[in-house]
C-alpha positions as CSV (number, residue, x, y, z in Angstrom):
1,M,-54.5,-45.8,87.0
2,E,-57.7,-47.4,88.4
3,E,-60.4,-45.5,90.5
4,S,-61.9,-46.9,93.3
5,K,-65.7,-48.2,92.6
6,V,-68.3,-47.4,95.0
7,T,-71.6,-49.4,95.4
8,P,-74.0,-49.1,97.9
9,Q,-73.8,-50.8,101.3
10,A,-75.7,-51.1,104.3
11,P,-74.9,-49.2,107.5
12,S,-72.6,-51.2,110.0
13,R,-75.1,-51.4,112.7
14,A,-77.9,-53.6,111.7
15,R,-79.7,-52.6,114.8
16,R,-80.6,-49.2,113.7
17,E,-83.9,-49.9,111.8
18,F,-84.2,-46.4,110.4
19,L,-80.8,-46.5,108.9
20,R,-81.7,-49.5,106.9
21,T,-85.0,-47.8,105.9
22,A,-83.2,-44.5,104.6
23,T,-80.9,-46.7,102.8
24,R,-83.8,-48.7,101.0
25,V,-85.5,-45.4,100.4
26,G,-82.2,-44.1,98.4
27,A,-80.4,-40.7,98.3
28,G,-83.4,-38.7,96.9
29,A,-85.5,-39.3,100.1
30,S,-85.6,-37.2,103.2
31,L,-85.4,-38.5,106.7
32,L,-88.0,-36.0,107.6
33,T,-90.6,-37.9,105.4
34,L,-90.0,-40.8,107.1
35,L,-90.0,-39.3,110.8
36,P,-93.2,-37.1,111.0
37,S,-91.8,-35.6,114.2
38,G,-89.3,-33.9,112.2
39,A,-86.1,-35.2,114.2
40,W,-83.8,-37.5,112.4
41,A,-84.1,-39.9,115.2
42,A,-85.5,-40.7,118.5
43,G,-84.7,-42.4,121.8
44,S,-81.1,-43.9,122.3
45,D,-80.1,-42.9,118.4
46,A,-80.9,-39.0,119.0
47,P,-77.8,-36.8,118.9
48,E,-76.5,-36.4,122.5
49,K,-75.7,-32.8,121.6
50,K,-77.8,-30.5,119.5
51,E,-75.3,-27.8,118.8
52,V,-72.2,-28.6,117.0
53,R,-69.2,-26.1,116.9
54,I,-67.1,-26.9,113.8
55,G,-64.0,-25.0,113.2
56,F,-62.6,-23.7,109.7
57,I,-60.0,-22.1,108.1
58,P,-61.0,-19.4,105.1
59,L,-60.3,-21.6,102.5
60,T,-62.7,-22.9,99.4
61,D,-62.9,-26.4,100.7
62,C,-64.7,-25.3,104.1
63,A,-67.7,-25.1,101.7
64,S,-69.6,-28.3,102.7
65,V,-69.3,-27.4,106.2
66,V,-70.4,-24.0,105.7
67,M,-73.3,-25.0,103.2
68,A,-74.7,-27.8,105.7
69,A,-75.3,-24.9,108.2
70,E,-76.6,-22.3,105.6
71,M,-78.9,-24.5,103.8
72,G,-80.1,-26.4,106.7
73,F,-78.9,-29.9,106.1
74,D,-78.0,-29.7,109.8
75,K,-81.7,-29.7,110.9
76,K,-82.6,-32.4,109.1
77,Y,-80.5,-34.6,111.5
78,G,-81.6,-32.9,114.6
79,I,-78.5,-30.9,115.1
80,K,-77.4,-27.4,114.5
81,I,-73.7,-27.0,113.0
82,V,-72.1,-23.7,114.1
83,P,-69.1,-23.1,111.9
84,T,-66.3,-20.9,113.6
85,K,-63.7,-19.1,112.1
86,E,-60.1,-20.0,113.0
87,A,-56.9,-17.7,112.5
88,S,-54.4,-20.8,111.7
89,W,-54.2,-24.6,111.9
90,A,-52.3,-24.5,115.2
91,S,-55.4,-22.8,116.6
92,V,-57.6,-25.5,115.3
93,R,-55.4,-28.3,116.5
94,D,-55.1,-26.7,120.1
95,K,-58.9,-26.1,120.1
96,L,-59.8,-29.6,118.9
97,V,-57.3,-31.3,122.0
98,N,-58.7,-29.0,124.6
99,G,-62.5,-29.2,123.4
100,E,-63.2,-25.5,122.5
101,I,-64.6,-26.9,119.4
102,D,-66.4,-30.2,118.7
103,A,-65.0,-30.7,115.5
104,A,-63.1,-29.1,112.4
105,H,-62.3,-28.7,108.6
106,V,-58.9,-29.6,109.1
107,L,-56.0,-30.9,107.5
108,Y,-55.6,-34.7,107.1
109,G,-52.0,-34.5,108.1
110,L,-52.7,-32.5,111.0
111,I,-55.1,-35.3,112.8
112,Y,-52.4,-37.9,112.2
113,G,-49.6,-35.6,113.7
114,V,-51.4,-35.1,116.8
115,Q,-52.2,-38.9,116.8
116,A,-48.7,-39.4,116.7
117,G,-47.6,-36.4,119.2
118,I,-45.8,-34.7,116.5
119,G,-46.5,-31.1,115.6
120,G,-47.9,-30.6,119.0
121,P,-49.6,-32.6,121.8
122,K,-50.4,-36.1,121.5
123,K,-54.1,-37.2,121.8
124,D,-56.2,-40.0,120.0
125,M,-58.0,-38.5,117.1
126,S,-60.8,-39.4,114.5
127,V,-61.2,-38.9,111.0
128,L,-65.1,-39.2,110.3
129,M,-65.0,-38.6,106.5
130,S,-62.8,-36.6,103.8
131,L,-64.4,-33.3,103.0
132,N,-62.8,-33.0,99.5
133,N,-60.4,-34.0,97.1
134,N,-57.9,-31.7,94.8
135,G,-58.0,-28.1,94.5
136,Q,-54.7,-27.0,96.0
137,A,-51.6,-25.8,94.3
138,I,-48.2,-24.3,94.8
139,T,-47.7,-20.8,93.5
140,L,-44.4,-19.1,92.6
141,A,-43.3,-15.6,93.0
142,N,-43.2,-13.9,89.8
143,K,-39.3,-12.7,90.7
144,L,-38.8,-16.5,89.7
145,K,-40.4,-16.1,86.4
146,E,-38.1,-13.2,85.6
147,Q,-35.3,-15.6,86.5
148,G,-36.8,-18.3,84.0
149,V,-38.5,-20.4,86.2
150,V,-41.7,-21.6,85.3
151,D,-42.0,-25.1,86.7
152,G,-40.0,-27.5,88.9
153,A,-37.4,-28.4,86.4
154,G,-36.5,-24.7,85.9
155,L,-36.5,-24.4,89.8
156,K,-34.0,-27.1,90.2
157,K,-31.9,-25.5,87.8
158,L,-31.9,-22.1,89.1
159,I,-31.4,-23.6,92.7
160,A,-28.4,-25.8,91.2
161,G,-26.8,-22.7,89.7
162,K,-26.7,-20.7,93.0
163,G,-24.8,-23.7,94.8
164,S,-24.4,-23.2,98.6
165,A,-25.3,-19.5,98.1
166,A,-28.9,-20.4,97.5
167,E,-31.4,-18.8,99.8
168,F,-35.1,-19.7,98.8
169,T,-37.9,-19.7,101.0
170,F,-40.9,-21.8,100.6
171,A,-44.3,-21.7,102.6
172,Q,-46.7,-24.4,103.9
173,T,-49.5,-24.0,106.2
174,F,-48.7,-26.7,109.0
175,P,-45.6,-29.1,109.5
176,T,-47.5,-32.4,109.5
177,G,-50.3,-31.0,107.0
178,T,-51.3,-31.8,103.3
179,H,-49.7,-28.5,101.9
180,A,-46.5,-29.4,103.5
181,M,-46.6,-32.7,102.0
182,W,-47.5,-31.7,98.6
183,L,-44.9,-29.1,98.6
184,Y,-42.3,-31.6,99.5
185,Y,-43.2,-34.2,97.3
186,W,-43.4,-31.7,94.4
187,L,-40.0,-30.6,95.2
188,A,-38.4,-33.7,95.8
189,A,-39.9,-35.3,92.3
190,H,-37.6,-32.4,90.9
191,D,-34.7,-33.6,93.0
192,I,-34.6,-30.7,95.2
193,N,-34.5,-31.6,98.7
194,P,-36.8,-29.5,101.0
195,M,-35.0,-30.2,104.1
196,K,-31.6,-29.0,102.7
197,D,-31.8,-27.3,99.6
198,V,-34.3,-24.4,100.6
199,K,-36.0,-23.0,103.6
200,V,-39.2,-23.8,104.8
201,I,-41.4,-21.6,107.1
202,T,-45.3,-22.1,108.2
203,V,-47.8,-19.3,107.2
204,P,-51.4,-19.5,107.6
205,P,-53.3,-19.7,104.6
206,P,-55.3,-16.3,104.3
207,Q,-51.7,-14.5,104.9
208,M,-49.8,-16.3,102.3
209,V,-50.6,-13.5,99.2
210,A,-49.7,-10.9,101.9
211,N,-46.3,-12.7,102.8
212,M,-45.4,-13.3,99.1
213,R,-46.5,-9.5,98.1
214,V,-43.4,-8.3,100.7
215,G,-41.1,-10.8,99.4
216,N,-41.0,-13.0,102.4
217,M,-41.2,-16.2,100.4
218,D,-40.3,-17.6,96.7
219,G,-43.2,-19.9,96.8
220,Y,-45.8,-21.6,98.8
221,C,-48.4,-24.5,98.9
222,V,-51.9,-23.6,100.0
223,G,-55.7,-24.2,99.3
224,E,-57.8,-22.1,97.1
225,P,-58.4,-19.3,96.6
226,W,-55.2,-18.1,97.8
227,N,-53.5,-19.4,94.7
228,N,-56.0,-17.6,92.4
229,R,-55.7,-14.5,94.3
230,A,-51.9,-14.2,93.9
231,I,-52.6,-14.5,90.1
232,I,-55.2,-11.9,90.0
233,D,-52.8,-9.6,92.2
234,R,-50.2,-10.3,89.8
235,I,-47.7,-11.3,92.3
236,G,-47.6,-14.8,91.6
237,F,-48.1,-18.0,89.1
238,T,-49.3,-21.6,89.7
239,A,-46.4,-23.8,89.0
240,V,-48.4,-27.0,89.4
241,T,-51.7,-28.1,90.8
242,T,-52.0,-30.6,93.6
243,Q,-54.3,-32.7,91.5
244,D,-51.2,-32.8,89.0
245,I,-49.1,-34.2,91.9
246,W,-52.0,-36.7,93.1
247,P,-55.2,-37.1,91.1
248,D,-58.2,-37.2,93.4
249,H,-55.8,-36.6,96.4
250,P,-57.4,-36.5,100.0
251,E,-57.2,-33.1,101.5
252,K,-59.6,-31.9,104.2
253,V,-61.3,-34.0,106.6
254,L,-63.8,-33.9,109.3
255,G,-61.6,-34.1,112.4
256,T,-62.4,-34.4,115.9
257,S,-60.9,-36.4,119.1
258,A,-61.5,-39.8,119.5
259,E,-62.8,-38.9,123.2
260,W,-65.6,-36.6,121.5
261,V,-66.9,-39.6,119.3
262,A,-67.0,-41.8,122.5
263,K,-69.2,-39.3,124.0
264,H,-71.3,-38.1,121.1
265,P,-71.6,-41.1,118.6
266,N,-75.0,-40.3,117.4
267,T,-74.1,-36.6,117.2
268,A,-71.0,-37.6,115.0
269,R,-73.1,-39.7,112.8
270,A,-75.7,-36.8,112.1
271,M,-72.8,-34.1,111.8
272,T,-71.2,-36.5,109.0
273,A,-74.4,-37.0,107.3
274,A,-75.4,-33.5,107.0
275,I,-72.1,-32.4,105.6
276,L,-72.3,-35.4,103.0
277,E,-75.6,-34.1,102.1
278,A,-74.0,-30.6,101.6
279,G,-71.1,-32.0,99.5
280,R,-73.7,-33.7,97.4
281,W,-75.7,-30.6,97.1
282,I,-72.5,-28.6,95.8
283,D,-71.4,-31.1,93.1
284,A,-74.9,-31.3,91.7
285,S,-74.7,-28.6,89.5
286,L,-72.6,-25.5,88.5
287,V,-75.6,-23.2,89.7
288,N,-75.2,-24.9,93.2
289,R,-71.4,-24.3,93.0
290,R,-72.0,-20.5,92.1
291,K,-74.2,-20.2,95.1
292,T,-71.8,-21.7,97.2
293,A,-69.0,-19.5,96.2
294,E,-71.3,-16.4,96.6
295,T,-71.8,-17.7,100.1
296,I,-68.4,-18.7,101.2
297,A,-66.8,-15.4,99.7
298,Q,-68.7,-13.4,102.8
299,K,-66.6,-11.8,105.3
300,S,-67.6,-14.4,107.9
301,Y,-66.2,-17.2,105.8
302,V,-63.4,-16.8,103.4
303,N,-63.7,-12.9,102.9
304,T,-62.7,-12.4,99.5
305,D,-64.3,-11.8,96.0
306,T,-66.7,-14.3,95.0
307,D,-65.2,-14.4,91.3
308,V,-61.8,-15.3,93.0
309,I,-63.4,-18.6,94.5
310,L,-65.8,-19.5,91.6
311,E,-63.4,-19.7,88.9
312,R,-61.2,-22.8,90.3
313,M,-64.5,-24.2,91.9
314,L,-65.7,-24.4,88.5
315,G,-62.8,-26.0,87.1
316,R,-61.7,-23.0,85.0
317,Y,-57.9,-22.7,85.7
318,S,-55.4,-20.3,84.2
319,N,-51.9,-20.1,85.7
320,G,-50.8,-16.6,85.2
321,L,-48.2,-17.5,82.6
322,G,-50.5,-17.3,79.7
323,K,-52.2,-21.0,79.8
324,S,-56.0,-21.5,80.5
325,W,-57.6,-24.9,80.5
326,D,-60.7,-26.7,82.2
327,D,-59.6,-29.0,84.8
328,K,-61.6,-32.1,85.2
329,N,-59.8,-32.8,88.5
330,H,-60.9,-29.8,89.9
331,M,-62.0,-29.8,93.7
332,K,-64.6,-32.3,94.2
333,F,-66.8,-32.2,97.4
334,F,-68.7,-35.6,96.9
335,N,-68.0,-37.4,93.5
336,D,-70.8,-39.6,93.9
337,G,-69.4,-40.4,97.4
338,A,-65.8,-41.4,96.3
339,A,-64.6,-38.0,97.6
340,N,-65.9,-38.7,101.0
341,F,-64.7,-42.1,102.4
342,P,-62.0,-41.8,104.9
343,Y,-59.8,-44.6,103.0
344,L,-57.5,-46.4,105.3
345,S,-54.7,-45.9,102.5
346,D,-55.1,-42.4,102.3
347,G,-54.3,-41.9,106.3
348,M,-51.6,-44.2,105.7
349,W,-50.1,-42.2,103.2
350,F,-49.8,-39.2,105.4
351,M,-47.7,-41.4,107.7
352,T,-45.4,-42.7,105.4
353,Q,-44.4,-39.1,104.2
354,H,-44.1,-38.1,107.8
355,R,-41.8,-40.9,108.1
356,R,-39.9,-40.2,104.9
357,W,-39.1,-36.5,105.9
358,G,-38.1,-37.6,109.6
359,L,-41.3,-36.3,111.4
360,L,-41.7,-40.1,112.7
361,K,-38.6,-41.4,113.9
362,D,-39.6,-44.9,113.5
363,D,-42.2,-46.9,111.4
364,P,-45.5,-47.3,113.1
365,D,-47.9,-50.1,112.6
366,Y,-49.6,-48.0,109.4
367,L,-52.6,-50.0,109.3
368,A,-53.3,-50.5,112.8
369,V,-53.1,-46.5,113.4
370,A,-55.5,-45.9,110.4
371,R,-58.0,-48.3,111.4
372,K,-58.0,-46.6,115.0
373,V,-58.2,-42.8,113.3
374,N,-60.3,-43.3,110.2
375,R,-63.8,-44.1,111.7
376,T,-65.0,-45.9,108.9
377,D,-67.8,-47.3,111.0
378,I,-69.2,-44.1,111.8
379,Y,-69.1,-43.1,108.0
380,R,-71.1,-46.1,106.8
381,D,-73.4,-45.2,109.3
382,A,-73.9,-41.6,108.1
383,A,-73.8,-42.6,104.5
384,G,-76.7,-45.0,105.0
385,M,-78.6,-42.4,107.0
386,A,-77.9,-39.8,103.6
387,G,-78.3,-42.6,100.9
388,V,-75.0,-42.3,99.9
389,A,-72.5,-45.0,98.0
390,V,-69.9,-46.5,99.8
391,P,-66.6,-47.9,98.3
392,K,-66.0,-51.9,97.9
393,S,-62.7,-51.5,99.8
394,E,-61.2,-49.7,102.5
395,M,-58.0,-49.0,100.4
396,R,-57.4,-47.4,96.9
397,S,-54.4,-47.1,94.7
398,H,-52.8,-44.2,92.5
399,T,-49.5,-43.3,90.8
400,L,-48.2,-40.1,91.9
401,I,-46.2,-37.6,89.8
402,D,-43.0,-39.2,90.0
403,G,-44.4,-42.3,88.7
404,I,-44.3,-44.3,92.1
405,A,-47.6,-46.2,92.9
406,W,-49.3,-46.1,96.2
407,D,-51.7,-48.8,97.3
408,G,-51.3,-49.4,100.8
409,K,-49.9,-52.6,100.8
410,D,-46.5,-52.4,102.1
411,P,-46.3,-48.8,103.7
412,K,-42.7,-49.6,105.7
413,K,-41.4,-50.5,102.3
414,Y,-42.9,-47.5,100.3
415,A,-41.7,-45.0,103.1
416,G,-38.1,-46.4,102.8
417,T,-38.4,-46.3,98.9
418,F,-37.8,-42.6,98.3
419,R,-34.2,-41.5,97.1
420,V,-34.7,-37.9,98.3
421,R,-35.8,-38.0,101.8
422,A,-34.7,-36.4,105.3
């Protein structure tokens, strides 16, 4: 499996001399040193909106949005980021659509669902950047362990043994979102049809542990720290991490409406650059990751114990079954810029899975939709401002847990390849 190579590339809008200057100076330079006034730009390039409200759900991967505000990376680009805590992904969707928030830490597949008019209202949307790769998991309840289930193969055996009397319930966080797709993909890889063999419900991330504690579901897929929390609380165990389903998979994005970007293009670039810098800072050292965990653990953000967040943020995993390991594919917020580029193939993949599971009734023009939604132009400008490398290609390839390769070249064929489908 080849990982995408990244190389420095100039911003797409050559007319912005200050962007070209920032790129030449490189990643270690501050635009504040280039512009004595202290603003990141002036005149027509100045942010149209100085205060930006960014919604987030209490999850570890909201970290770069939070730290952009907490560490002052936003000020460097002439804006103030105001993180706003939301109760559910449905709330995030609705507030993005009606303009109550400017942008959001949001599920990749949610943005594409709104674009297509599935899982809620239809509206043209934009993905400005990827916020992170990896770092989610599928947690199974301890009652399954007591029945001999420790992995997907064991779950398949248990369900098959129950026959038509099987009543197993699994939770995801939003019908078109990443967690639903990881859950479905993993179940299907073990010959379990999520649409027929089990019941699937939607539960907001912070409520997963409480719902499993009272027996409302047998398993769930969610972001951290709510998988590790289940282990610490001794109510569940990790059956699989999502990086084992797809190494360096796309996860949350910085999403907004296309209408908002059209009205505030300079603000969109400034916001993206600030969060890029925050992601780079988080990934720069273990000390920075620890400080990040301490910050986002606070009540105003994730509201849990620092250690619950920190362990897996540092890549130190235990599965609740006696196995511990250091995971090289733990949550990445920057990875030399490779974690942040809004690859067209990533957006297309979510559409193939929406088609696979009957959420999309017909095959869209996958590439055209991805080009419309994933604002690689905005990202390239922001990367130039922050001195961040960009990939040579807008596509990337990986092989997933079932051995099937995805490269974005023939999405219609790929979507129709799967034997287990709706």
